[in-house]
N, C-alpha and C positions, 0 to 999 in steps of 0.2 A: 196408524190403529193395529195393525198385525202386531207390532214389536209390542204394543202394550196388554194384546191378549195375550202373546207367547210370555211375558214376565208373570201376567195373570197366573196362566194356567201352571206355569213352571212352579210358581211361589206356591200354589195350592198344594201340588204335588210333593213338595218338599216337608211343608207340614205335614201331610197325610202320613209320613212316614212315624213321624213322633207322636201319633195320637196314640192313646192307650185303647186298647181294643179289648171288650171282653170275651174271657175265653167261653166257648160254649159251655154252659152245665155250671160255670163258677156262681158260686153263692152272692147274690146281690147283696147280703148284709155284710158279707166278707170284703165286696168290691167298697162297700161304703167305709168301712174300719179300715182298710189299707191303703186307700186313696182318695177317699172324698174327705173323710172326718179331718185328716191332718190340716188340709187346706182351711176348712171352716174355722178349726181352731185358732190358727195362726190367724186368719184375716178378718173373721165374721163375728166369733163368740163374744170377744169384747166388746161389741156394741149393741149385739141383738140376742143376748140371753138374758139376764136379771136387768140390766136398764133398758132393753127394749125400745132402741132410739128409733122414731118414727112408727113406734105401734108395732114394730114387726120383732117378733121371736124368730130363730131359725134352728132352735134347737128339737124340733120335733118335727114329723111329717105331717102332723096336725096344725102345728103354728105356721109353716110355711105356706100350707092350702089355705089357710084364715086370713093369713097376711098381714099389712100393716095399713096405714093411711092413705097408700096408694093402690091398696087392694092385693088380691092374692099374689104369692111371690113365684108360684110355680105352676106350670099347667104339666102335669105328668104326663111325659112324651114328647112333647111338644117346647123344645127348648127353647126356639126362635118368638113363641109367643110368651117365654115366661119373663117376669120383669126380674127376677134375678140374674138369668143371664144375658138381658139385655144390659143389665148395670155393671156386669164384671166384663162385658165387649165393648163396653162406653158407646154401644149404639144406641142407649136411650137419650131423648133429648134434653133431660135434666138430671138423672140418675147414673153417678161415674163412682161405682166401687171397686174396690176400698179405698177409702180417703189417700191412704197412702201412696198409691199407685197400681196402676194394671197388673192385673196379675200375669204369670209366665204362660205361653201359648200350652204348656204341657198341662197346666193346671185349669185353665177354661177347657180344654178338652177333655180333661177329666171330668169336671162339673156338667159340662154338655151330654158326655154319655151317662152320667147317672141320673141326669132328668130324662134324657129318652128312655132308661129302663125302668122308670117308676118312682123314682126319688125313696130308695129304700134307706130304712134308718136301723138302728141297731133295736133291738128288742127293747131295751131299756132307754128314756128320754135320756139328751145329752144335756151337759151343762145347765144344771140345777141354777136359778137364781136365788139370791138371799132369802131364807126362810120358806124354802120350795121341798126343801126334804122330806122324802116321805119315807122313812124307816122303814113301816113296816110293808111296804108297798116294793122296797128295793129289798128287802130281805129275801126275797122271791129270786134273786139273782143267783145266779148255778153256785159260786164260790161260799154264798152263806147258807144253803143249802145242807140238810144232814148228810153225812156220809151214806151212801146207798150200796149195797154190796148186791150188785146183780149177777144173776148166774150166767156162767161163761155163753157165748152164742153159739148155734151151731153151725158147722161149716161143712163144706162138701170135700174138700182135702184133707180129711180126717188122718190121713198118714202121714201129713207134714207136722202136725202136732205134736209138741212134748210136753207143754204145760200147758195150763189155762190160760196165761199171757199170750201164748199163740193163738187161741180162737179170737180173743178180741182184736187182735193183728190182721188174721188173715179174713174175718168176717166182714172187714171193713175195706179189705183190698177185694174179695170175692163180690162186693156189693157193686163196686167201681168195674169190672170183669179184668179185674188185674190179678198177680200171682207173685209172691216173692220171687227172688234169683235162689241161685243154687249154695248151699254151704260153704262157709270156707274150709279150706283145708285145717289140718289139723295143726301145722306147725304156724299158721297165719291166728288158729283161733288161741293157740297156747301164749304166743307172744301178747295178743289184744288182751287175754286176760291179765297175765301177767303183770303189764304196765298199768292196768285198769285199777288192780288191787293192790299192788307195790311200787308202782312208779317206777321201776327197773324191768329190764330185760330177763327172760329165761336163760338159764345157762345150756351150755350144748348139752351137759349131762340131764337138765331135766326134762328137753326137748325128746333126747334121745329114750328117755323111760317112759314118757308119754306116747311115745310113736311105739313101742315094742309092748305098750300096755293095750290090749285086745277085750280087756273085760267090760262088761255092760257098764259099770260103776265108775271108769276109768276118767271121766271126765269130773264126775263129781269129787274123787279123790283128788284133782287138782286143783278144784276149789276149795275143798275144807282145808288143803295145805294151804293155800294163798291166805285165806282167812285167818289163819292160826299163827300167820306168820307176823312177827314185831313191825316188819316192815307196811304193814297194812296201816296202822294207825299213822305212821309217819305220812303215809299217802292220803288218805282222808282225813286227817289230822289238818292238813293244808288246806284243802277246799274249805273245812268251816272256818280256819283262820282268816280265810278270803272274806268272808259272808262277817265276820267278828273285827273287821279291820284292824287286825293284831300288827301290832310296832312293837320295838326294843327302845325307840327313842321318841318322843315327842318332838313338834318344832317350836322353841324359845325365841321369839324374835329373829335375830341372824345367827343365832346356836342351836345347837340340838339339845335336848333335854333328858338325859336319859332315864328310863326304867330299867334301875339295877336287877329288879328278881321278874321281868316280864316273863320270862323264860319258865317261869313256874304253870303260869296258866297254860303256854304253849305245852309244855312237857303233860299238865292234867289232861287236856283236850285230849294228845296223843295215847295216853294210859287207858282215859276213859272209852275211847273207840275201840282199842285193843280187847279189853276186858267188857265188851260189846255191852255197857251201861243201858239199858233202857232208855230210848231216847227221851221218853216223858221226864224221866228222873235227870237227863241231860239238860233239859231245857229248865227245870226248877232250879237245879244248883246253878246256873249262871244268873238265876234272879234273885233268888233267895237261900244261897247254899249255906249261909249261916244259921238260920232257922233249923236247918236239916240235921245238921252235926249234933251228934251229943256231946258232951261238956269236954274237953281235952282232944275232941277229933278234930280234923283236918281232912274228911272226906271228900265233900263236896265244896268247903269254903273255897279252895283255890279256883273253882269256876266264876267268882264272881270278877275275876279278872277282864271277864267279858266288858263290864261296865268301867273297872277300877282302871283299866288302860287307855280309856277316852281320850279322845284329845281335849287337851286344856288350852282355853281360848285367853290370852294373857294380853285382854284389852284392860289396864289396868286404871286406864282413865273414866272408861264406861263399865265400870263392874256389874250394873244389872244387865247392860248387853250381853257381857262375855258370861254370865251364868245362864242366861237365855240361851244363849247358842249351843253352850254344853247339854242343857234339858233338851234341847231339840235334838243334838247328837246321840243322845240314849233313847230318844222317842222313836225314832227314825230307825235306827239300831234294831230296838227291838220289835216294830211293829213289822217292817220290811224282812228281817232273819227269821223271825219265828212264824208271822201269819201271814205274810206276802200281802201285806196294806200299806199304803203310802199314807199313814196316818200325819206325817208333818206336814203333808200338804194343807193341813186345818190349822194351823200355826196362825195364820191372819184372818181366815175367813174360812165360812163352812166348803169342806170340800166340795170342788165342782163336781164331780162325776160319782164319788162314791157315798154313802150313806153316813159320814162322819161330820157330824156338827164340831165349830172350834169348842164347843164346850169340854167333846171329851178330849180333844188334844190336851187340854189344860187341869182335865181331871186325871190324866196320867202324868202332867207334869208336876201335878203336887205330890206326886209320888217320891219323883227324882230332887224335889225342892226338899223333901223331908229326907233326903239321904246327902250322906256323905262318903268322900274318897278318904281311904283310910289305909295304913300300912298296918296289917295284921302279923306279930312278930310268930315265928316260928322257934321261939327258944323260950327257955325258963324265965319267968319274972324277975330272980335275981340276977341273971344274966343281962337281962334289955335294962334293968335299973342301971347296973353298973356301967354299964357300956355308956348309957346317958348323962351318966355322974363325971365321966371321964370326959367326954365329949364336952360339957357344959364348961369344965375346968379350961380346956382348950381353946372354947371360944371365948371364955374372958381371958385369957392370957393374950388371945391376938387383938381383942379390943383395947387391953392396955396398951401392946404396941403399937397398935395405928395410932392411938391418943398420943402416944409419947412424940411418934414419927411427923404425927401433925404438925405438934408443937414445933417442933425442928423446923419443920417445911415452911410454916407460919414466920419465923425466925429470919430464914434463908432467904424467903421472899422481900422482908423486910430490907435486909442487907443487900440484896442485888437491886432493890428498888432505888436505894439511897445512893447507889453508883452506876444508876441508869444512864446519867450525862456520861460517863466516861465510855462505856460499852457502846453508846451511841455514836460518840467523836470518834472512837477507833472504826466502827464498823461503817463509818462514813469514808473513811480516810481509804480503807482497805477496798469497797467499793468502787473507788474512784482512782485506784493503782498507786495512791499515793506512799503507801507502807504496806509491809507486807505480815500477815497474823503473829509470825515469832516476835517483832518487833512492837505489836501492842502488847501481847502476852508477858513481854520482858518487864513490863512496867508494872506486872503485878496482876492482870485481868486474866480469868478464869479461861482456859481455852476453847473448854467445851459452851459455856456461858456465849463466848464472843463467838463461836460458829453459829450459835443459835439466832444471834442478832444480823450477822451477816446475811443467813439464810432467808430471815425475815424480811430485811429491807430489800432484797434482792429482787424483790416482787413489786407490788403496786403500793405499797403501805406506807411510800414519802408522800402519798395523797391523804394520809390520815390527817384529821386537822391537830392534833398534836405535833405533827411533823412536817406539813406542807413547805413552813418557812425553810428549811434545812435542805431541800431538795435540789436548789440550784446554789445554795451559798459557798462562797468563796472560801479559802482555809483562812485569809486573814480575820475573818468575820467568827469565826468559831469560838474564840474563847469568850467574845461579847455573847453571841448568842448563846453559849453553854450556860453564862451567867444567869441570863435575864428567863430564859426558857426552860433548862433543864431543869433550873429549882422547883420552877413552879409545878411542872411534871413530875419531880420526885413528891413533893408535898400533897398532891392530888393524889398520887398513887397509894401513899400512906395511909392518907384520910379515906377513902374512898374503900379500901381493904376492909377494914371493920365494919362500915357502913353496910358493903356489900354483901357480907356475911352476917349481918343482924336483919337486913332485909331478907334475906332468901329463909332463914330460920322462920321468920313471920309466914311467910309464902306456904310453907310446909304446913305450921302450924295450922291455918287458915283452909288447908287443901284437905286436912283430916277431917275438919267439922262442916266442909260443905256436903250439899245433898246434891248442886249440880255438876256434872263432872265437866263442863265448860267453863266453870266461873274461874279456877286457877290454873288452867291450863297453859302453861308457857308464860306467865307474866314473869316479869324480870328478865325476859328473851327479846323484848320489841327493841325497836331502831333508839328508843329513848333513854333506855337502861343498858344498852350495851356500853360498855366501858373498856377502853384500854387497859385498866387494870384488870376488869375481871376476865375480860373475852380472850386477851393476848398474853398477858404477863402472870397471870397469877394460875388460872386453871388450865383449859384444853385450847388448842388450836390444831387446825387440820394443814398448817404450812410447811411441817418436814416430814421427812421420808418415813418409810414405816418400820426403818432399823431403830428408830427411836421410840415405837410407841409402847405403851405403859399399859396394863389390862385392855389394850384393843382402843385406846385413846392416843392422840399424839401431845407430848409436852408441851405446856405454853413454856417460855423465854423463862420465867423464874422458878417453873416447877419442876423438883427433881425427885422420882418415885422410891420406893423402897429401897430397890436395888442401886438407886444411884447416888444416894444422899451422905451414905458413911464417910466420904473425904470432907464434908462440909462440918461434919459434927465434932464439937470439944472433945478432949479425952473422956470426960465425966458422962457426957451423953455420948459417947461412942461405947464406954463400957456398961452404961445402962440399958443401951438399947442391944449390944451382944448379950447380956444377961437374960433380957426378955426373951428373945431368940433360942437362946439355947433351951430357955424352958420350955419353950414351945415344941423344939425338937425332941425333946425328951418325952414330954409327954404322949405326943404325937408317936413315938415309936414304940410306946409301952401301950398303946390304945390298941386291941385287937381289930381283926376285921369284924364289921360290923354284924350282927346276927342274921341270920335269913329272917326275911319277911313275904308277906303276899302282898299284893297290890288288888285290894278290895274297896266293896262300897259298904255302908252301914247304916242303921237308922240314925238319925240326930239325937233321938230322944224325945225332939221337938216337932212333933208332925202338923203342917201346916195345908192348909187347901189354898192352893194358889188363887189370887185375883186372875180372871180373864185379861189378857192383855188386849186391847183394842187395837185391832189391825196389826197386830204381834208388836206393837211398841209398851218396853218394860215401863215406861213413864207415863203411859196412859192406860189408867187400872180401872176394870170394871169390877163386877162383883164376885167374891170367892167362887170357886166351882170345888163342888167336895171332891175329894181322892176317890177315883173309881175305874170303871171297866166301860168300854165299849159298847155304845148303845145297840148297835146292831148285833153283837154277839150276845147281849144280854134277852133272857127269853121276854120279860116284857118291861119295867123300868129298870133303869140302870143301875149295874151292882155297884153300890156304895162300900169303900174299905175304910176299917174303923181300928185295923191291929196295926198299931205302930206307922209305919211309912205306907203301908198296902202292899210290899213286895210281894209275902208269903201268900195272900189273897190272889195277886195278880198272877203268878208263878202257877198256882194251883188251877186258875181256872185256862190260861194258856194251853197246860199239858195236860187238859182234861179230855178224855177220851170222846165227850161231846162236841167239843171245839170243831168246827167241821172246817177250818184251816189249817192246824198246826200237820197232822198226820199228812193231809195233801202236800202241803209245801214241799216237806223234806223228801217224801216218796218221789215228788217230780225234781228235787235238786237229785238225788241220786240216779234217777231214770237219766238226767241230762248228760251226767260224768259218765256214764255207761254207753250212752247211743250217740253222744254228741249235740243232743238237743233235747229239751224237756217235752212232755205232753205238753205242757202250758210253757210258749219258750221265754216269756216275761218270768223270771223265777222267782222273783220280790216283787211281783206285781200282779195278785189276781183280782184287780179291780176292772171296772168299767173299760179302762182304758189298755189297760192289758191285753194278753193274748187268751184266747179262748183253747180249752183242751180239745187237742186233735183225736182224741179218744176218752170220752171223761167217764165212760163204765169203767174204764180200765184203770184209769185214774183212781177210783172210788175202790175197785175192787182191792189196789195194793194197798190203799189208804187201810182198808177194815181188815186185811191181814195183816199190815203192820202192828195194829192194836190189838186182833186176836191173839199174835205170837208175842205178846207183853213188849212190844215196841223195842223188836230186837232188830238192829240194823243188819246185822250177820244175816239173819235169815232173810232178810228181804233180798242183799245183794245175791243171796245163794238161789232164789227164787228166778231174780233176773238173768242170771248167768248161766243156768240151766234149760233155759226155752231155746226154740229152735231161732226164735226173732234175734237173740243176741248172736248165735252162730252164724249169721248170713255173712255172704261174703260182700265185698263192696264192687262187685261188678256191673258194670253200666249197661243197660238196655234203654235204646232212645225211646221205643214205643213206650215205655213206663214211665222213663223223663218227661215224656211230652206230658204226661195226662197228672204227674206229680212232682215237677222240678225241683221243690224243695224237700219232697222225702219227708214229707208230713206223715205219709200212711205206712211208712218204713218196712219199705220191699227190698231194701238192702241196708247195707252198715254204710254209716257214714265215716268217709276217709278223713282222719285227724291229725294235726301236728301235733308233737308231743310239747307240752307246755316246760318253760324254762327250767322248773325243778327238775323233770323227768330227764329233760335233754342233759342238762349238768351232769346229773346224778348217772345216767347211761354214759357220757363220756368215760366219767372216773371208773366207773365199773368195768366196762370191756378194757379201760388201760389197766386193769388191777390195782389201780390206787384209792378204790373210795373206802373211806373209813367209817364203818356201820356202829360206830359207839352209839349210844342212844344217850336223850337228854343232856341239861346242862345249859350253862351260859350261852350266848349266841356267838358265834367266830366269824371274822372276818374275811369275806368272800373270798380275796384274792389269795389268802394265805390257808384256809381251810380247806380240806379235802373230806370233810365231814357231808352228810346227806344236807341239802339245801333248805329243809326244813328248819335247818339247826343255823343257819345264818342270820346274821343282824338284818334287821328291818328298820328303814329309818323314816321317819314321815319330813324330816329336815331335808336328807337328801338320799335319795333312793340310789342303790347302787346299778352303774350304769347300765349292766348287762339285763338285768332285770327290768329295766324302763324300754331297753331295746327291745325285749322280748313279750312284751305286754304283760308284765305284771301289775297289778291293781293300784290304783292309789290307795295306801294303806290309812288313809285319815277319814274314809268312807267305806260303807259297807258295800261290798261287791258281788253282785250277784252271778256274775261271770265275766270271764276274760275277754277281749278282745281278740281278732284274729286277723293280724296283719302282715304282710309280705312285702318287705322291702329292701332294696340293696343295701342299706347298713348291716341286715340280719346276714347277707350272703360275704357284705364283707367281714362280719366276725369272725366266721369259719376260715378265711384267708389270713387273717392278720392278729385274732386275740391270742395271746400268751397261752391260755387256759387250753386252747385246740393244739397248739404247738406242743405242748407239753405231753398232753394226751397223746399224741401222736408218737412222739419219742417213745412213750411207756409201752404203747401198743405195739411200737412195730418191736421191741425187745420181746414183749410176750411172744407174739407171732413166729418169731426166728426160733425162741426155746421150745415152742410147740412140736416141731418136728426138724427133720432132718433136709427135706426135698421141698424145693420152691412148689409144686403142686401141692403136695399135704398142707404147707404153710397157707397155701390161698385158701384151701378146703376149710381149715381152722379159722382163718379170718371172717369168712363169710357165714360158717356155722355160730359164731361168737356175736357177730355184728346183726347179722340179718335172721337167724335162724333156720338158715335153708343151706343148700350145697350151690357152688356155682355152675351156671349151665357153660357148655363148649363155648359159647362166645365168650363169655368172663374170663375162661380160664386163658383163652389165648389171647384178649387184651392186657390180662395181666402179666402173662409171661411176657409179652411184646416189651412190655414198659420195663419192668424188671431187667431183661435181657440189653435193652436199649438203654442203660445209665441209671436207670431210675433206682431210688433206693428203698428200703420197706419203709423207711422213715416217711417219704412221701407219698408212699402205696397207701399207708395206713391215714394218711390225712384225706388223702380223695376219698378213701371208703366211709370216713365220719363226717366228711361234707354231704353227702348223698341224700339227695329226699326219701330214699329208702330206709336209711337210718333213722331221719329226723321225724318220721311220720308214722303213721299207724293204722294199717288196712282192718 
């Protein structure tokens, strides 16, 4: 009995250690949103929202109190009496929920605490069922309200304030009885801002200049200098390219499909930011730049690469699904990138949380269904037409060459099929060691073909119905078997060849006419139609080594590729083939490099209203949905588009100052990159399940300021960086941390690790090997020393170092990057060729900078860390160098430190 009591008490104690306890003063709505809501979404909402199994809906407090067939689901404050709690703890005699299995102990504890605290919900009801969207009611949600610029609040510590931004930050801190930490020192602040605005560290000269500048506007001069640098566009252009899911290569099956001129969009983005193109214009250009340019201009059209470089889904068997997936990508990018809304969630059903009906999704889908990908030439028409004429001539000649070689390949296949018996007999004897290959080829057999037979038969092919009898046949019977069996094999091969080719031709013709994607799929590939002639002898097989591959395939026994067939050709055929090859080569040598062009989108000229796809199925179509705008962002009835595809009308509405989302979303993105976290932490989701703004009045204030300043992003940067909030140190204070562990109130600066581009660029920068040339085609990462923004980005196979350091998937729009800390990242600094090369170059630079070791050590610290070494660091360095360590090893250690890789 005592043992049982001990086990019970000890188990209860251990369980209590994992129970979530609501901190005093924590907002109960935040508790619901962060701890309870995810549990309900995963385990309860599927059965108890629109469908309301058992008559119970649990997507609002009212529904829970009303309950279902078994009565009220909760008794606020009393979990033991609540049916919901009895069901999830399996203490109810009948109700055991969720049906898939009992919740984890910490989930049960969270729900118990939620009921004890009063069953608080969000202010907006959860998980609307079908037909329950009340758009007018949901327009009251904060993100859909007009931007309201309120006056900066009053604060007590007016001496701390530098800008109006600081008033919003300090007021909230003071309301909680808190105060920000001290300011960062000038060296730290300069390093932070230089990385933030340019992605590179400051030079020792720039540091010294700022330290010696005691003028009142010294910091303003630094910000203006950095914003004027061409490095600014490279840094902030890369941030936008994450959102734009930019890539230089798409993924085509098992290979890469290059976008040869993708870099023109990348360069346009960089230049637009350097020129401080108004953000509303920047937005419109990427949706409808072709309507903004005057004739002959290409000022805005390159921005259409945002959609022109989208993923292309190569589902050639199911084209309707492929095109639907492509439209889905465009809608997701458009709405999350510019509006911070997850409209793509409404593809199959009305959005479960936000006021976005499925009809709105297909109103936008119709715009992209009326738009096509296009290559927009950047050369005169005559140059373009001449190039295409020459290219067409080359294609015609290549077609003639393929046709001629195919004729010879067919002739050769018949020839080798005729001699199949001889080859099979010789291969059989070689396989059993009766003769050597050279004896067989002395009889006139081709060595390579014989080698193919031997390789083929050494597998399990003796079990083939045509060959089984020969598996254990004695030599004395081979002549008889040859005459009886091989002749029938020979005739079947010749007869089947033409029949199979004719059948395949009919299959392809029928496939072109079929509307059912599964109708023709793989006919001719079934067990009944696979033949010895088709699969193993004439076409392709996987039985040979990669060394014999042709065009990525392995040749069949009788197949000789274009570069293998010459020695089988007659003199006249060889002459004809050689003549065609020479002509192709001549035309190719005379073909100039292809004219430059842009990857863009353009109206098809045949605008369509796309039918609603029932449950997202492109084969189950409903009524057409007029092309138009989101209902929740329309003043009354949804805005319908009538001009072409509707892209221009869409662009003007998104970029309008009256749009409550566009300015808020970009302001929040910029705040995130400067402060380490957004005022709204879900950067591309301002909807119901997204984060709530920590400082809503400040967000609106900055959005209003952006619009007032004619959408100038550089003025927004300047306003943020001149604030005392930006200038805070990253000092840690336990008492404030206890009150605000996530630093939502911005009482200190967030310490951040450099992203991979800044890290790589900084390595090359301190080594003195960074190539600062701007623009142009992408370069290979391992060979280039240019800035990382100019490295090749592939959706097919992302460069390994990028993947290692949290570079986002370029197939989808990325709102922000993950921040991981793995052993492989540390091993990178130990083993990578890049770091070793940098250490070598950096060591040479350090040694050349001064004559004495102390001065060299000082130079190294100023170059890498923006400061001088302290006494202990000097002592350790001297001890290392005098103890046999080299400058190269010393440089390797310095670039591998956290201080070099992190930003305070």
